[in-house]
NULOSE-786186 format. One record per residue: x, y, z of N, C-alpha, C in turn. Coordinates in steps of 0.05 Angstrom, whole numbers, plus 5000, padded with zeros to 4 digits. Example, Ala and Ser with C-alpha at 12.3 -4.5 7.8 and 13.67 -1.06 7.14 Angstrom:
BEGIN
 n_px n_py n_pz ca_px ca_py ca_pz c_px c_py c_pz
 5264 4886 5156  5246  4910  5156 5264 4934 5156
 5257 4955 5142  5273  4979  5143 5258 5001 5157
END
This chain:
BEGIN
 n_px n_py n_pz ca_px ca_py ca_pz c_px c_py c_pz
 5200 5114 4382  5209  5122  4406 5210 5099 4430
 5249 5105 4437  5249  5077  4462 5253 5086 4484
 5245 5061 4505  5249  5072  4529 5260 5061 4537
 5277 5072 4548  5299  5070  4572 5297 5078 4605
 5289 5051 4623  5277  5054  4646 5304 5072 4660
 5291 5096 4679  5312  5106  4696 5316 5137 4684
 5310 5140 4651  5315  5163  4640 5290 5175 4632
 5268 5158 4621  5255  5176  4613 5231 5191 4628
 5223 5213 4623  5208  5226  4641 5184 5245 4617
 5160 5246 4628  5137  5254  4607 5149 5280 4595
 5154 5296 4615  5159  5326  4608 5179 5319 4586
 5196 5305 4582  5217  5305  4557 5198 5308 4534
 5179 5283 4532  5164  5285  4509 5146 5311 4500
 5135 5320 4525  5126  5352  4528 5139 5366 4512
 5167 5373 4525  5191  5392  4509 5191 5386 4480
 5188 5366 4470  5201  5358  4449 5171 5376 4432
 5143 5361 4439  5124  5373  4433 5124 5409 4426
 5127 5416 4450  5135  5448  4452 5145 5455 4425
 5167 5444 4422  5188  5456  4403 5169 5454 4368
 5151 5439 4373  5131  5439  4352 5111 5460 4350
 5117 5471 4364  5096  5504  4371 5067 5491 4374
 5064 5478 4393  5030  5468  4399 5028 5496 4412
 5001 5500 4403  4990  5521  4420 4986 5517 4449
 4995 5552 4465  4992  5547  4496 4971 5531 4506
 4953 5534 4498  4929  5522  4515 4927 5496 4510
 4943 5484 4488  4942  5453  4487 4962 5446 4503
 4984 5461 4509  5010  5453  4518 5003 5452 4552
 4983 5463 4558  4978  5473  4587 4955 5444 4593
 4937 5440 4575  4918  5417  4579 4937 5389 4576
 4952 5393 4569  4977  5361  4559 4989 5368 4595
 5008 5386 4599  5020  5390  4626 4999 5388 4652
 4977 5391 4644  4958  5387  4668 4948 5356 4670
 4950 5345 4654  4934  5316  4645 4962 5305 4663
 4984 5311 4656  5010  5293  4661 5014 5295 4690
 5013 5325 4699  5016  5327  4732 4988 5307 4747
 4968 5309 4730  4941  5292  4745 4950 5266 4744
 4959 5253 4726  4970  5222  4728 4992 5219 4745
 5005 5240 4739  5028  5233  4758 5020 5232 4791
 5003 5249 4795  4988  5257  4824 4968 5222 4835
 4963 5221 4816  4949  5193  4820 4963 5166 4824
 4999 5170 4813  5015  5152  4809 5021 5147 4842
 5027 5173 4852  5036  5186  4882 5019 5176 4899
 4997 5178 4896  4978  5169  4913 4970 5141 4917
 4973 5127 4894  4974  5099  4892 5001 5082 4909
 5018 5096 4901  5044  5087  4920 5044 5090 4948
 5030 5116 4958  5032  5118  4987 5011 5093 5000
 4990 5094 4981  4961  5066  4989 4980 5046 4995
 4999 5042 4973  5012  5008  4978 5026 5006 4999
 5044 5032 5005  5058  5027  5027 5042 5028 5062
 5012 5046 5056  5002  5041  5085 4997 5013 5087
 4985 5004 5062  4977  4975  5067 4997 4958 5078
 5027 4965 5062  5048  4938  5077 5053 4941 5103
 5054 4975 5111  5058  4980  5144 5039 4970 5154
 5014 4970 5158  4993  4957  5168 4992 4927 5174
 4998 4915 5140  5001  4890  5144 5019 4871 5159
 5045 4894 5162  5071  4885  5175 5065 4882 5201
 5051 4905 5218  5043  4909  5235 5027 4885 5252
 5000 4885 5235  4987  4860  5242 5000 4836 5245
 5018 4831 5220  5039  4806  5233 5049 4796 5254
 5064 4818 5263  5082  4818  5284 5057 4818 5306
 5032 4841 5310  5016  4826  5329 5006 4801 5330
 4999 4788 5309  4990  4755  5305 5014 4736 5322
 5044 4746 5316  5064  4730  5318 5063 4728 5354
 5060 4754 5357  5066  4757  5393 5033 4749 5406
 5018 4747 5395  4993  4735  5408 4999 4703 5404
 5007 4693 5384  5016  4663  5380 5036 4654 5403
 5056 4675 5403  5075  4664  5429 5063 4663 5454
 5043 4689 5460  5028  4686  5481 5011 4659 5490
 4998 4653 5468  4984  4623  5472 4995 4605 5473
 5017 4604 5462  5035  4577  5469 5049 4579 5500
 5055 4603 5503  5061  4599  5526 5038 4591 5553
 5025 4604 5544  4992  4604  5568 4982 4572 5565
 4990 4561 5545  4983  4534  5533 5000 4513 5550
 5022 4525 5563  5048  4504  5569 5042 4509 5606
 5031 4536 5606  5025  4533  5639 4996 4526 5651
 4979 4524 5631  4950  4517  5631 4939 4501 5609
 4939 4473 5611  4931  4460  5580 4904 4465 5588
 4891 4465 5601  4865  4463  5607 4848 4483 5582
 4864 4506 5588  4851  4532  5576 4861 4532 5546
 4868 4514 5531  4869  4514  5499 4840 4523 5482
 4830 4509 5487  4802  4526  5473 4801 4558 5477
 4794 4566 5502  4797  4593  5506 4815 4609 5495
 4839 4592 5491  4874  4617  5485 4871 4619 5456
 4852 4590 5448  4849  4591  5406 4829 4610 5408
 4810 4613 5428  4782  4625  5418 4795 4659 5409
 4808 4665 5433  4817  4690  5437 4837 4703 5417
 4856 4692 5414  4877  4694  5390 4860 4698 5363
 4848 4674 5357  4829  4676  5331 4812 4693 5333
 4796 4708 5351  4785  4730  5346 4800 4760 5337
 4824 4755 5356  4847  4780  5350 4852 4779 5333
 4862 4753 5312  4870  4756  5295 4848 4764 5271
 4823 4756 5267  4801  4758  5251 4804 4794 5251
 4801 4807 5269  4799  4835  5282 4827 4848 5261
 4850 4834 5266  4864  4850  5250 4869 4845 5222
 4860 4822 5210  4858  4815  5183 4837 4838 5174
 4813 4843 5185  4796  4862  5181 4815 4887 5177
 4826 4902 5193  4837  4924  5194 4859 4928 5168
 4871 4907 5159  4883  4902  5133 4874 4907 5115
 4853 4894 5117  4822  4889  5091 4820 4918 5085
 4807 4928 5103  4800  4957  5109 4820 4978 5095
 4847 4978 5100  4858  4995  5097 4869 4990 5067
 4868 4967 5059  4867  4960  5029 4845 4977 5007
 4830 4977 5024  4798  4986  5010 4796 5024 5005
 4818 5029 5029  4811  5059  5037 4819 5078 5002
END
């Protein structure tokens, strides 16, 4: 059996198998298993997209915080350690959120 990307569907194999007069019970079991695997794939794709969205949002937030830190540093150079502590703490919190999203 050859695989052609974009043209293969599990149901086509199931339809061919059905033509061989598989028992209805076996056909239902196979269809159920295929549905389960496809459902899991959809869930994994949704998880991937959610991690991507959260990571993108966190990166934008860190970018904004870094810009704010640079501007504050220009206005008041003596606050360097404080600005760095605040931005580093926020960045660590955002990284934790991204990591938690990936574990869900």
